[in-house]
VOFIKOL-399597 format. One line per 4 residues: number of its first residue (from 1); for each residue x, y, z of N, C-alpha, C, O. Coordinates in steps of 0.1 Angstrom, whole numbers, plus 5000, padded with zeros to 4 digits. Example, Ala and Ser with C-alpha at 12.3 -4.5 7.8 and 13.67 -1.06 7.14 Angstrom:
1	5132:4943:5078:5123:4955:5078:5132:4967:5078:5142:4967:5085 | 5128:4978:5071:5137:4989:5071:5129:5000:5079:5134:5011:5080
***
This chain:
1	5427:1409:2693:5413:1406:2688:5415:1391:2691:5425:1385:2690 | 5402:1387:2696:5400:1372:2700:5401:1365:2686:5397:1371:2676 | 5404:1354:2684:5403:1343:2672:5385:1338:2675:5380:1334:2685 | 5380:1341:2663:5366:1336:2665:5363:1327:2653:5371:1326:2643
5	5351:1322:2653:5348:1313:2644:5356:1301:2640:5357:1297:2629 | 5360:1294:2651:5368:1284:2652:5362:1271:2645:5370:1262:2642 | 5349:1271:2643:5341:1260:2639:5331:1264:2630:5320:1267:2634 | 5334:1265:2617:5324:1269:2607:5314:1258:2603:5304:1260:2597
9	5317:1247:2607:5309:1236:2600:5296:1233:2609:5297:1230:2621 | 5284:1234:2602:5273:1232:2607:5263:1222:2600:5262:1221:2587 | 5256:1213:2610:5250:1204:2602:5236:1211:2596:5230:1221:2600 | 5232:1204:2585:5221:1208:2578:5208:1206:2585:5209:1199:2595
13	5197:1210:2582:5185:1205:2590:5182:1192:2586:5176:1185:2594 | 5186:1186:2571:5184:1173:2569:5193:1164:2576:5189:1154:2580 | 5206:1168:2579:5216:1161:2587:5215:1160:2600:5222:1153:2606 | 5205:1169:2606:5202:1169:2620:5190:1160:2621:5189:1152:2631
17	5180:1159:2613:5171:1150:2611:5175:1136:2609:5169:1127:2616 | 5186:1132:2600:5191:1119:2598:5200:1115:2611:5201:1102:2612 | 5206:1123:2620:5212:1119:2631:5203:1117:2642:5206:1108:2650 | 5193:1124:2643:5180:1121:2653:5173:1109:2652:5169:1103:2661
21	5171:1105:2637:5162:1093:2634:5175:1082:2635:5173:1070:2638 | 5186:1085:2633:5197:1070:2637:5196:1069:2651:5197:1058:2655 | 5196:1080:2660:5197:1078:2674:5183:1071:2678:5183:1061:2686 | 5171:1076:2674:5159:1067:2676:5157:1054:2674:5151:1046:2681
25	5164:1051:2661:5166:1037:2655:5177:1029:2665:5174:1017:2669 | 5186:1035:2669:5196:1028:2676:5188:1027:2691:5190:1015:2695 | 5182:1034:2697:5174:1034:2709:5164:1023:2710:5160:1018:2721 | 5160:1019:2698:5147:1011:2695:5153:1000:2692:5147:0989:2695
29	5166:0998:2687:5173:0984:2684:5178:0977:2699:5180:0965:2701 | 5179:0988:2708:5188:0983:2719:5178:0984:2733:5182:0982:2744 | 5165:0986:2728:5153:0985:2737:5152:0972:2746:5150:0973:2758 | 5154:0959:2738:5154:0947:2746:5162:0945:2757:5159:0938:2766
33	5176:0952:2757:5184:0951:2766:5185:0962:2777:5194:0962:2785 | 5175:0971:2775:5175:0983:2786:5171:0977:2799:5162:0969:2800 | 5180:0982:2808:5175:0977:2823:5179:0988:2831:5188:0995:2827 | 5173:0989:2842:5174:1002:2850:5181:0994:2863:5176:0984:2869
37	5192:0999:2865:5200:0994:2880:5201:1005:2889:5205:1017:2886 | 5196:1001:2901:5198:1013:2911:5212:1014:2913:5220:1007:2908 | 5214:1023:2920:5228:1026:2925:5235:1016:2933:5247:1013:2932 | 5225:1011:2943:5232:0998:2951:5234:0986:2942:5244:0978:2944
41	5223:0985:2930:5228:0973:2920:5241:0977:2914:5249:0968:2913 | 5245:0989:2910:5257:0990:2902:5269:0989:2913:5280:0986:2909 | 5266:0992:2925:5278:0990:2934:5279:0975:2937:5290:0970:2938 | 5268:0967:2939:5269:0952:2940:5276:0946:2927:5286:0940:2928
45	5271:0948:2916:5276:0941:2905:5289:0948:2897:5297:0942:2890 | 5288:0960:2899:5298:0968:2892:5302:0964:2879:5293:0960:2871 | 5315:0964:2875:5321:0960:2863:5334:0954:2865:5342:0960:2873 | 5337:0944:2859:5349:0936:2861:5360:0946:2858:5359:0956:2850
49	5371:0943:2863:5385:0953:2862:5390:0947:2850:5384:0938:2845 | 5403:0951:2845:5408:0947:2836:5416:0931:2838:5418:0923:2828 | 5420:0928:2851:5427:0918:2857:5415:0906:2854:5418:0895:2849 | 5404:0909:2857:5393:0901:2858:5387:0898:2843:5381:0888:2841
53	5389:0906:2835:5385:0905:2822:5394:0895:2814:5390:0888:2806 | 5407:0896:2818:5416:0886:2815:5414:0871:2818:5416:0861:2811 | 5410:0870:2832:5404:0859:2837:5396:0852:2828:5399:0842:2822 | 5383:0860:2828:5371:0854:2818:5377:0851:2804:5376:0839:2800
57	5383:0860:2798:5390:0854:2784:5397:0842:2786:5396:0833:2777 | 5404:0841:2796:5414:0826:2796:5401:0816:2799:5401:0807:2791 | 5392:0817:2808:5384:0806:2811:5376:0805:2796:5371:0793:2794 | 5375:0812:2789:5366:0813:2776:5376:0805:2765:5371:0798:2757
61	5388:0808:2766:5398:0801:2757:5399:0787:2762:5398:0778:2754 | 5399:0784:2774:5399:0768:2778:5385:0762:2774:5385:0751:2768 | 5374:0770:2776:5362:0763:2771:5362:0762:2756:5357:0752:2752 | 5368:0771:2746:5366:0769:2735:5374:0757:2728:5371:0750:2719
65	5388:0756:2736:5399:0746:2733:5401:0736:2737:5406:0727:2731 | 5395:0735:2751:5398:0722:2760:5385:0721:2768:5385:0720:2780 | 5373:0720:2761:5360:0721:2769:5360:0710:2780:5356:0713:2791 | 5365:0699:2776:5363:0687:2785:5371:0690:2800:5373:0682:2809
69	5376:0703:2801:5382:0706:2816:5373:0715:2821:5376:0719:2833 | 5362:0719:2814:5352:0729:2821:5342:0722:2830:5339:0710:2827 | 5338:0728:2839:5329:0722:2848:5315:0721:2842:5312:0728:2833 | 5306:0712:2845:5291:0711:2843:5282:0718:2849:5270:0717:2848
73	5288:0726:2858:5280:0736:2869:5277:0749:2861:5268:0756:2864 | 5285:0751:2851:5282:0763:2844:5276:0761:2832:5280:0751:2825 | 5266:0768:2827:5257:0769:2817:5266:0775:2806:5267:0787:2805 | 5274:0766:2798:5282:0772:2789:5275:0779:2776:5280:0788:2770
77	5264:0775:2773:5257:0781:2764:5254:0796:2766:5256:0805:2759 | 5248:0797:2780:5247:0810:2783:5258:0819:2786:5258:0832:2785 | 5270:0811:2790:5282:0818:2793:5287:0824:2778:5291:0836:2777 | 5287:0815:2767:5290:0821:2754:5284:0832:2750:5289:0841:2743
81	5268:0833:2753:5259:0843:2747:5264:0856:2754:5267:0867:2748 | 5265:0855:2768:5271:0867:2779:5282:0871:2772:5281:0883:2767 | 5294:0863:2770:5307:0865:2764:5305:0875:2750:5310:0886:2749 | 5297:0868:2741:5294:0876:2728:5288:0889:2730:5291:0900:2724
85	5276:0887:2740:5271:0902:2741:5281:0911:2746:5281:0922:2741 | 5289:0908:2755:5297:0917:2761:5306:0923:2752:5310:0934:2754 | 5310:0916:2743:5321:0922:2733:5314:0930:2721:5320:0938:2714 | 5303:0927:2719:5294:0935:2710:5292:0950:2717:5294:0960:2711
89	5288:0950:2730:5283:0961:2737:5297:0969:2740:5297:0981:2740 | 5307:0963:2744:5320:0969:2745:5322:0977:2732:5325:0989:2733 | 5321:0971:2719:5324:0979:2706:5314:0991:2705:5317:1003:2702 | 5302:0987:2708:5293:0998:2705:5294:1009:2716:5291:1021:2713
93	5299:1006:2729:5302:1018:2738:5314:1024:2732:5315:1037:2731 | 5323:1016:2728:5337:1025:2721:5333:1033:2711:5337:1045:2711 | 5325:1029:2702:5322:1038:2689:5314:1050:2697:5318:1062:2696 | 5304:1047:2704:5297:1058:2709:5303:1068:2718:5299:1080:2719
97	5314:1064:2726:5322:1072:2732:5330:1081:2722:5331:1093:2723 | 5335:1074:2713:5341:1084:2700:5333:1094:2696:5336:1106:2695 | 5320:1090:2693:5310:1099:2687:5309:1112:2699:5309:1124:2696 | 5308:1106:2710:5304:1117:2720:5317:1127:2725:5316:1138:2730
101	5329:1121:2721:5343:1130:2723:5341:1139:2709:5343:1151:2710 | 5336:1134:2698:5337:1146:2687:5328:1155:2688:5331:1166:2685 | 5314:1150:2693:5303:1159:2696:5309:1171:2705:5309:1183:2702 | 5313:1166:2716:5319:1173:2727:5329:1186:2721:5327:1198:2724
105	5338:1182:2714:5349:1189:2706:5342:1199:2698:5347:1210:2698 | 5332:1197:2691:5326:1206:2683:5318:1217:2689:5318:1228:2686 | 5310:1210:2701:5303:1219:2707:5312:1229:2716:5307:1240:2717 | 5323:1226:2722:5333:1234:2727:5335:1247:2719:5334:1258:2724
109	5338:1244:2706:5343:1253:2696:5332:1262:2694:5335:1274:2694 | 5317:1257:2692:5310:1265:2690:5303:1274:2703:5295:1283:2703 | 5307:1268:2713:5304:1277:2725:5314:1289:2727:5311:1300:2730 | 5326:1285:2725:5338:1294:2725:5334:1306:2712:5337:1318:2714
113	5328:1304:2702:5326:1312:2693:5316:1320:2696:5317:1332:2693 | 5303:1315:2702:5293:1322:2708:5297:1330:2720:5291:1341:2722 | 5306:1326:2727:5312:1336:2740:5316:1349:2735:5312:1360:2739 | 5326:1346:2725:5333:1357:2718:5325:1367:2710:5328:1379:2710
117	5316:1361:2704:5307:1370:2698:5297:1378:2709:5292:1390:2708 | 5295:1370:2718:5287:1377:2730:5294:1388:2736:5288:1399:2738 | 5307:1386:2737:5317:1395:2745:5319:1410:2733:5321:1422:2736 | 5319:1405:2721:5320:1416:2712:5307:1423:2713:5309:1436:2712
121	5295:1419:2714:5282:1426:2713:5282:1435:2729:5276:1446:2731 | 5287:1430:2737:5288:1433:2749:5297:1449:2748:5292:1460:2750 | 5308:1445:2746:5316:1458:2743:5309:1468:2735:5310:1479:2740 | 5303:1465:2724:5297:1473:2713:5286:1482:2722:5286:1495:2723
125	5279:1474:2728:5268:1479:2738:5272:1489:2749:5264:1497:2754 | 5284:1487:2753:5292:1496:2763:5295:1510:2756:5291:1521:2760 | 5301:1506:2745:5304:1519:2735:5292:1527:2733:5292:1538:2737 | 5281:1522:2727:5270:1526:2724:5264:1536:2737:5262:1548:2737
129	5263:1526:2746:5259:1533:2757:5265:1547:2761:5259:1557:2763 | 5277:1547:2760:5287:1558:2763:5283:1572:2752:5287:1583:2755 | 5276:1567:2740:5273:1578:2730:5260:1584:2735:5255:1595:2730 | 5253:1577:2744:5238:1581:2746:5228:1575:2737:5216:1579:2737
133	5232:1565:2728:5221:1562:2718:5211:1553:2726:5215:1545:2735 | 5200:1554:2722:5188:1549:2729:5190:1532:2731:5196:1525:2723 | 5184:1529:2742:5184:1515:2746:5196:1507:2748:5195:1495:2752 | 5208:1515:2745:5220:1507:2749:5222:1505:2762:5225:1493:2766
137	5221:1518:2773:5224:1519:2785:5215:1504:2793:5221:1496:2800 | 5202:1503:2790:5195:1494:2794:5201:1480:2792:5203:1473:2802 | 5205:1477:2779:5211:1464:2775:5223:1463:2781:5227:1452:2785 | 5231:1474:2784:5246:1474:2791:5243:1470:2803:5249:1461:2808
141	5233:1476:2812:5232:1471:2826:5226:1459:2827:5228:1453:2837 | 5217:1453:2818:5213:1441:2818:5224:1430:2816:5223:1420:2822 | 5234:1432:2808:5244:1423:2806:5256:1422:2815:5263:1413:2817 | 5257:1436:2822:5267:1436:2831:5268:1428:2844:5279:1427:2849
145	5256:1423:2848:5255:1414:2859:5261:1401:2857:5262:1393:2867 | 5264:1398:2847:5274:1385:2843:5288:1387:2845:5296:1378:2844 | 5292:1401:2848:5307:1405:2852:5308:1410:2865:5318:1416:2869 | 5299:1408:2872:5301:1415:2887:5311:1406:2894:5310:1394:2895
149	5321:1416:2899:5332:1408:2906:5329:1410:2921:5324:1420:2926 | 5333:1396:2930:5332:1397:2942:5343:1403:2950:5355:1402:2947 | 5338:1409:2960:5350:1414:2967:5360:1407:2975:5357:1400:2985 | 5373:1407:2970:5384:1397:2975:5382:1397:2992:5383:1408:2998
153	5381:1385:2999:5382:1385:3012:5398:1387:3016:5408:1383:3010 | 5397:1395:3027:5411:1398:3032:5412:1390:3045:5403:1391:3054 | 5423:1381:3045:5427:1374:3055:5432:1383:3070:5441:1391:3070 | 5425:1380:3080:5428:1389:3092:5441:1386:3096:5447:1395:3102
157	5446:1375:3094:5460:1372:3098:5472:1374:3089:5483:1371:3091 | 5466:1381:3079:5477:1386:3065:5483:1397:3072:5475:1406:3076 | 5499:1397:3073:5505:1408:3076:5505:1421:3068:5512:1431:3072 | 5497:1420:3058:5498:1433:3049:5493:1444:3055:5492:1455:3049
***
C-alpha cells in the first residue's frame, strides 16, 4: 500500500488571502524598478559572475576607505546607489528563492498525495466495473487512456 497524505498542512482561506495580499503589496512596492529586458538585452548585459562581484566589491572597498584613489570619471554617488540596490535585491531574491523552494516542496507532496488517491480511485473503478455496477465501466474506460502503453520498438539489428 502506498504511503499517502504526506502533507496534511493546508492554508486556510484567510492565510491564502493574506499571502496573496502580501504578494500584491510586494509587486506594488517593486513597481518602480520593474524593467522589461529583451532576450538580447539579457545576453548583452548578463549578470556579473562571482569573480567580477569580488572585483566590484574591492573597488567599492577602495572607494569607501581610500576615495582619493578613485577616478573622477565615475559617478560615485550613482555607484553607491547601484551597489546598495544590488545588495538589497540580492537579499530579496535569496529570500524569495527560499520561499519558492518551500512552496515547491509542499506542492510536490500535495501532488503526490493527489496522484496516489487518483490511483486508488482508478483501482476501485476497475474493481467495480468488474462487478458490473452502473457507470464504473464508463469511468474506467475514460481513465485508462492515461495508462496506455506504447508498443516497444524492436531494433531490426537486434540479434534476438
